[in-house]
N, C-alpha and C positions, 0 to 999 in steps of 0.2 A: 426841191431845193434842200430840204431837212435831211433827206436820204443821202445827198453827196456830202453835206456837212458831216454826217455820222461815220461815212466811209473814211473821210479825210481823218476824222479824229481817231478813228480805228487804226488807220494806217500809222499815225504818229505815235500811238501807243506801243504798238508792235514794233516799230522802229526803235524806240527808246529802249524796249525790253532787250533787243538784239544788241544794240549799242552798249548797254549796261553790262552784257554778258549773262543776263538772267535766262535767256533763251538762245538757244542756237537753232540752225535752220532745219533740224529735224521738225520743228513746228510747221514749218512751210510744207513738209511732206505730209504732215497730218492734215493739213488744209487742203492739200491737193486730193485728198481722199473723199472730200465733201463734195456732194453734187446735188443735182436737183432732185434726185431720187431719195436722197437723205440729207436735207438742207441742215439738220440739227446735229450732224455727226460730230463736229469739233466740240460743240457744247457737251453732248453726252460724254465724250471721252474725257474731257476736262472735269466734268462733274464726278465721273467715276474715279478719276485720279485724286481729287479732292477727299472723297469719302474713304478711298483705301489708305491714302496717306495719313488721314487723321487717325484712322484705327492703328495703323502701323506705328505712328508716333506714340499713341497711348501705351501699345504694347512694349516699345523700346524704353519707354520711361519707366514703366512698371519693372522690367527686368533690371534696369539699372539702379532703381532705388534699392534693390535687395542687397544685402552685405556682400555676398558672392554671386556675380552675375554669370548667367550660363551663356558663354561667349559664342558657342556654337549657334544656340538659338538666336541670339542677339545678331549674329553675322548673317544668319538666314534672312532675317527681316530685313537687314541692311541691304543685302543682294537684291532682294525683291524690290525694295524701294529704289535702288540704283536702276533696275531695269525699267521700271514704270516711269521714273523720271527721264530717263534717256528717250523712251518711247515718244514723249510729248515734247522733248526738247528743253526740259528744265535744267540746264546747264550747270547752275550753280548749286543745286540740289544734288546732282549727279556727282560733282566734284567733292562735295562734303561727304558724300556716301563713300568715296573712294578712300577719304581721310579716315572715316569711321571704320572701314574694313581693316585698314592697317592698324588702326588702334586696338581693334579685335585681336589681329593676329599677334601684336605685341603684349596682349594681355594688360593694356594700359586703360584702366577704368576712367581716369581723368581725361585721357584723350577721347574716350569713347563719349564722356559727358559733353566736352567741348565740341565734338563734331555734332552731337545730337542737338545741342543748343544752335549750332550754325544751320543745321538742317531746317529746324523748326522757324530760325528768323527767316531763311530763304524761301521756305514754303509759304508763311504768313505773307511775306512781301509779294511773291509771285500771286497768290490768291487775291491780294487786294488789287493788283494790275489786272488779273484776268476778270475780276468782277466788272471793271470798266468795259473790257472787251465783249464779255457775254451780255451785258446789257445793251 
């Protein structure tokens, strides 16, 4: 009975993430790769995503705090983050990365800072929701 309730709760949380646009259906593809031989696959991938993203956010913050940011290096981190967020279906993070990339191309530091703040917001929002899913 408790397992059924947990599965129902998990389904509701995921549906709300899809409805809010936080996740796209790439996350379904990720879940489809999990099987009996690797039951913790999704948790492992999401955990790696958290760790890598936190590191990337620290690096981006460090570069953007400098008087003159190295836009090429910043954009490289943004490209990496866009790819990893796309791979797990983190739709809002991916969209913010697209805005960040454009700000880098435009040499718009204020735009980069705004995009970084949006990514951080979306990342921590997703992280709090995923904690429920993972538990």
